[in-house]
C-alpha positions as CSV (number, residue, x, y, z in Angstrom):
1,M,88.4,110.0,111.4
2,S,90.0,107.6,109.1
3,K,88.3,104.8,107.5
4,Q,90.4,101.5,106.6
5,R,89.6,99.7,103.2
6,K,88.0,96.7,102.5
7,Q,90.8,94.3,101.4
8,R,90.9,93.4,98.1
9,L,90.3,90.4,97.4
10,S,91.8,88.2,94.1
11,F,90.0,85.9,92.2
12,T,91.1,82.5,89.9
13,V,89.4,82.4,86.4
14,E,88.7,79.3,88.1
15,Q,86.8,81.1,91.0
16,K,84.6,83.5,88.4
17,L,83.8,80.9,86.2
18,D,82.6,78.9,89.2
19,Y,80.7,81.2,90.0
20,A,79.2,82.2,86.9
21,K,77.9,78.7,85.8
22,L,76.1,78.5,89.5
23,M,74.7,82.1,88.4
24,V,73.5,80.3,84.4
25,N,72.6,76.6,85.8
26,E,71.5,76.9,89.5
27,G,69.9,80.0,88.8
28,Y,71.8,82.2,91.8
29,T,71.0,85.5,92.4
30,Y,74.1,88.2,92.3
31,Q,73.4,89.0,96.3
32,Q,74.2,85.0,96.6
33,I,77.0,85.0,94.7
34,M,78.8,88.1,96.8
35,D,77.0,86.3,100.1
36,V,79.4,83.0,99.0
37,S,82.3,84.7,97.6
38,G,82.7,87.8,99.6
39,A,83.1,89.8,96.5
40,G,81.1,93.2,96.0
41,S,78.8,94.0,94.4
42,T,80.9,95.9,91.3
43,A,82.9,92.3,90.8
44,T,80.2,90.4,91.0
45,S,78.6,91.7,87.7
46,R,81.0,92.0,85.9
47,T,82.2,88.2,86.4
C-alpha cells in the first residue's frame, strides 16, 4: 500500500499577502483561509 502525497501548492507573494489581509482585515480564521486557498495548516500558519 503506497500512499500518494498531496501535490504541493505554491503561492505568489501577492497571494500570501491577500490571504494575510483577509485574516487581519476581514477576520478570517486559519480554517477559512485553508478552505479558500487549498493550503495546508502549516502553510497557513506561516503566512
